[in-house]
C-alpha angles and dihedrals in degrees: 000000000000090000092049092052089065090068086089089065096053119106136194101209105315095334125091116237089228132037123253089244091056091048091050092049091047092051090049093051091047092052091050092048092047090051091051091048092049090048091051092048091050090049091051090047093056095047093081097259124179124276089257093051091049092052093049091045092051091049094051092044092054090049093051097046090048097240093115114015114202098199109133094355130127115236127209109276090228088075088063103032095039093062117104086214094060113103133162109225106180146327117267107222126358112299093342131145090245126096138171111238138180115223130165090352095304132102118236140168115239132196110213121187141155133223143086099327100184097076089048096054095094091051092044090050089053091051091050090053095054118106127174133133092237102049129069104259119220103224099191141334136226131193142184110203094193095053090036094227135132135199122201115192118214141171114276114240125195101245144322123274093250092056092044093052091050090049096054097036127082141179091276098033112063101154102076101189138036113248095256092050093046091050091047090053091047090053093049092051091046092050091052093051091043088057092049091050090051086059092048091251117137117197103211095183106056111159136128091274089062095050112084123200141187133175119266108236114314096322116145094186095090092266100160137177110221128200128185115230138169096065128127133032093058090170091067098042121124096252116207128203110252091245095056121093128245124236089273092054095252126125109256096224093068087077095048124097117248092248090054091050089048092054092046090050092052096046095037090225141084092215122100091014112164109235121192141189089263094052088054089051090055092050089048089055091055091049090050090051090059092045092052100041105024088232127118108238113267093002089133093050118117090210124087140185119351093001091058091046090053091049091051090053089049091055107268114150135179117276120243120224113259097255097045112143111262101223100058092034091057091048093051092050090054090050095055096041111146090233108071090207090061093055119100125247118245088247088062093040091056091048092050093046090052089054090049092047090051091049091053092046091053092043106038092170094052097108096035092063113102090228110017115201115267113245115252093219129023115236090224089058090049090051092049090051091048092053092048092054097035108027093175089068087074095055120102094220123087114273122229111264091241091061098052105105097198 
């Protein structure tokens, strides 16, 4: 609510996005709601509630009246664990830090890890401040300094993309999604990573197991809402050896950029690897390959283990089926280019995917044609030309209104 209130401060050029009357009405409604909430909390406090309820009530009251804002702060873990309504239901992923929990009558996902929490507090506070429709939002955090453990509460999604693809695929159906749905998912994932990069956060482990999905409404047409997860707090991740398999049975290094594999080969470890914007772009390209073809990258390769890793570093890439659509295929090939400097930024990727999405919306039969017309100009080439003429279009920061061409 506090974040939404700031919409009244946003401007487009010199003009506010909302009128002064709307901002005044919004502030009035917020004040009324806050008064009602405070009144309800006071009522609960005087009804002889338990010690736990009183503590939670006091905490929420101080947050509402502004004397002790909770935004971005870690709370004592006793507030979570001391509740009679807190219950761990199951682990999410084999041996992972993630669990499904029930708390205050709602189901959540929780990330539970141990270690020296104090040095991580700035990074955790940053994670708690993130908000975007295509990343997994951290709703609140709890810590116990004596036990050196931390709990980060998140929205519960239905399943990860890898599991969803397995569920809807079969021996005779390899392409999991229609082209419009696949492009829409690519754009959602790209928007999530673009937002993280704008906050100087690099994922480093982007793969279908770290992309969570759930159906939008009651749609049965594959209309999914995707959120990127698994980012942040790399020092407390469950690191795997590069020869061990992921939850989906694939080797983790098939998603890593060649320069990341090279560094891991030199150091002999996956820990403390330096991930970059460009290594995330490469991983994104591999995820898009599976979305478009229904095939796990390199699943048809006769090489395994270190030999496959060496081939990836030498430039080997998965092969597209013969009739793969040109627009997304061209984009994916630019994403997994062996030279990191030749890979696109996520700002450009989002722009290209929006063009492709618009093309498909205007030509709904494009992919159902036995021989769809070849595009006269590639969107990647258009984007390259745009960046040459207008270099600021490639920057992650907001451009001045006077420099936006359309």
